[in-house]
N, C-alpha and C positions, 0 to 999 in steps of 0.2 A: 267087765266083759258084757254083762247083760245090758248095761247102759249103751255100750257101743253098738250092740246088735239092734237095740230099739232105735237109736239114732240113724243107723243104716237103713232100717225099714222105713222110717219117716222120710228120709232123703229120697228113697225110691218112690214113695207115695207122692211126694212133691213133683218128681219128674213125670210120673204118669198123669198128674193133674195139670201139668203145664203143656202137654202135647195134645194137639187136636186129632191127629191120626192114630195115636196109640203106639205102643212099642211091642215088638215080638219078644218072645222069651229070650232069645239070644241077645237082643238089644238091651233087655232088662239086666241080663247077666253082665254085659259090658258096662252099663251105666253104674251098676252097684259094685263092680270089680270083684265078682264072685263067679263060681262055676255054674253050669246049667242046672244041676240038681239043687244047689242052694237057691238059685233063682226060682225054681219051681216051688220050693218051700216058702219063700218070701211071697210069691204070688198067692199061694193058698192062704197065708196069714193076712194079706191085704184084702182078700176077698171076704174074710170073716170080719175084719175091722171096719171096712167101708162098704156099706150097703149099695152105694152108687157105683161100685166097681163094675166094669163093663168089658165083655169079650166081643171081639169083632171078627167075623170070618173074613180072611184075606188069603184065599188059596194061593199057594199050597200050605199056608201057615195061619196062625191066628195072631191078632193084636189085642193089647190090653190097655185100658185107660181108666181114669177117674174123671168123667165128663163134667160133673157138677162142681169141681174144685174142692178145696179143703176148707174146713171151718177156720176162722181167724185164730183160734187157740193153737193151731198147728203151724201158723205162719208168722208168729212174732219173731222179728229179727233180733239178733244179739248185737252187742256194742261193737264187735269186730266188723260185722257186716255193714252196719250203718256208718262206722268210721271210714271204711273203705269207700263207700258211696260218697261221703262228704269230701274225702281226700281226692277222689277222682274229679269231682266238681271243681275243687280249688286248683288242681293241677291244670285243668282246661282253662280256667279263668286266668291264672297267672301266665300261661303260655299263649294267650290271645284267643282261645276257643270260647268266646263268650256265649255263643249259641248252644253249644253242647253243655257248657257249665250250667246254663239256665235250665236246660232239659233235665239234667240230673238233679238240680235243686228242686224242680217241680216234682220229680219222682220221689225224692226224700220226703217232701211235704205230704204227698199222697200216702206214703207208707206210714208216716207218723200219725196222720189223721185217721187211718184205719185201725190203729192200735187202741186198746182200752186205756183209760187214764192211769190206772194203777200200774200197768205194764210200762207206760211211758215214764212214770215217776221212778220206778225201780231201775230203769235203763239209764236215766239221765246222768247219774254220777259216773258210771263206768264209761259211757260215751265221752263225757268231758275228759276223763283221764286218758282215754285213747287219743283224743284229738290234741291234748296238751303234750303227749309224749312222742308224737310223730309229726314230721314235716317233710315237705317235698322240695328237693333241690331242682330248680328249673335251669336247664342248660342255656347258656347265652346263645343268642341267635335272633333272627327276625321274628317279629310277632306276626303270625299268619292272619290273613284277612278272613273274617267270619261275619258276614252281614246276614242277619236272620231273615231279612226279606228276600235276599238272593237265594239263600239256602232253601227257603220255603218253596220258591218257584221251581228250583232245580229238582228238589225231592218230589214235588207234585208231578213234574213231567216224567221222572223215572218210574214212580209208582203207577201212574196212569198210562204208561207206554205211549206218550205223546211227544211230538217234536218240540224243540225249544229254540227260540230266536233271541238274539242279543246283539248288541253292538260291541265288537271286540276292540279294545283300545291297545292291543299288543300286536305282535307279529309284524310282517313286512308291510302290511297296509292298515295301519291303525285307523279306527273309525268305521271299518267295513261291517255291514250287517251280516251275521252268520245265522244259518238255520241248520241245526244238528239233531241227531238222535242221541239223547243222553244215555250213558251206559253205567255211570257210577261216579263216586266222589273219592278222592285221595286226600287224606289229611296228613300233613307233615310240617316241615319248615315253612313251606308255602302250601296253600290248599288249591286243589285242581279239580276241574270237571273233566271226566273222561267221556269223549263223545266222538261220533263219526259224522263227518259233514257230507251231505249229498248222498245219492244212492250208491251203495257199494264202496263208500269212502272208508279209508283205514282209520281205526280208532287212534286218537291223539289226545294230548292234554291241553287244557285251556285254564289259565290262571284265573281264579275266582275274583281277584281284586281288579282284573281288567275287563270284567263283564259289566255292561251298562244296559239299561232299558231291557231288562230280562222279561220275557213273557212266554207263557205256555200256549202252544198252538193247538188247533183241533185235529191237525193231521196226525195220523198214527206214526209212531217211531218204530222202525224195523232194525233190530240189532243185527250185526253180522252173524252169520251162521256159526255156531260153536263158540261164540265169544265167551270168555271167562275173565272177570276182573282180576281174580287171583293169578291166573296165568299171565295176564297183561302186566301185572306188577312184578311178577317173577322174572320177566324178561330183562328188567333194568336194575342197575345199582342206583337206588334212590328213585327219582321221578323221571329223569330224562330218558327219552326213547330214541335209539338210533340202531345201527347194525348190531346184531347179537354176535359176540365173539367169545372164544375160549380164553379165559383169564387164568394165568398160572403165576403164583407168587411163592417165593421162598422167604419164610420168616426165620431169621437167624436165631441161634440158640438162646440169646439173652431176651428174646421176645416170644419164645416158643410156648411157654406156659400160658401167657396171655392169649396167644393165638388159638390155642386149643379150647379156650373158653369163650371165643369171640365168634359172632355170627356175621360173616362178611356177606353171605347170600344164601337164599333158601336151598340152592342146588349145590352148595359147596361140599367138597371132600377134603378133609384135612388128614395128611399122612405124616406121622413122625418119621424122621430120618435117623440113621445110625450116628450122624455127627451132632445130633441134638437139635437140628433145625426142623421145621415143619413145612411141607409142601401143601399149598392150598390151591385147589382148582375149582372153577365154576364157569358157567356160561351166563353172560349178561351183556346188556348194552349200557350206555351212559358212562363212557370212559372218562369224560371230563370230571364228573362228580366223583368217580372212583379215584381219580388222581388226587383230587382235593382231600379225600379221606386218607389215602395212603401217605400224604404229606405229613399227617399227624403221627405216623409210625416212625418217623426219622430214619435212623440207620438200622432199624430192626427188620425192614422189609427190602427185598430185591424183586423187581418185576422181571419175570422170565418171558412173559408174552401177554398180549400181542404187541407187535412193534408199535402200533398206534398209541397204545397206552404208555409205552416207554417214551415215545416222542412227546406226548402230551405232558407227562411228568417233567421231562427235561425242560420243556417250554415254560411251565409254571415255575419251576425252580429258578430258571434264568430270569424271568420277570421279577420274582421276589428278590433275587440277589441284586439285580440292577437297581431296583428301587431303594434298597438299603445301602448300597454302596454310594448312591447319589446323595 
């Protein structure tokens, strides 16, 4: 129990050392998963343990932080943490994310180089055991395009709030030069830039593998008022963006258990029914991608609405049937 309390206190210290603006007492309680009174006692203990502990007036409350960071002795990672970092890099590399895999490998090298040699030697056998005992199954599918030079230009434009120009080799007019305000990146089966074209343009997706001659402009990029990348993603099932509709599905009893543990969409509501089925409802766009996904559920799912999704599923089934009968 004493060990657990010490570990909890050290975790909170790391959190306070990793934030620039500091945490309020309530935020400290939430981060540590404790009540406010316990958080007060932990704050007092940290004040005694770390001379650099700092309090900042932020009316109507106060914030707390450890601005100078923690000594290396408190920051040595364990085999599980380094194994997770290495596994994430391998997962990106196997699924085509070479750029992000390289970034994680560089981070691993920095962490290891910051450790003292005896700590590295003690850790090596456990890390090797973790890596030998775990593997990642990569789902079949297209390998997403990830060109480090393109990503570097896009990220520079996003961070510096500048416009981005490129020749787009997709869409209805391939080869046309586009000038956009970049808003974010979406990584998945294919990787996309989210950007708004022109003044007041609606955000849309641009496939990274169709971008050529990418360059960052000096002109400032103005994002649409109130734009949120998370909200933009939540509009759709997958990547495709079109009209947002109310989706209603009935998962039959032999697929109910699987459905209750499945995440169709971030806004979903799953309601078990007396007959053993489950009703799933959410709002989303991207009906074609949803139809492709529901195809994998076979006879476990029945589409109740919208009609456009029903029609699209019937069309896809008809095309597949015609190809196999031929």
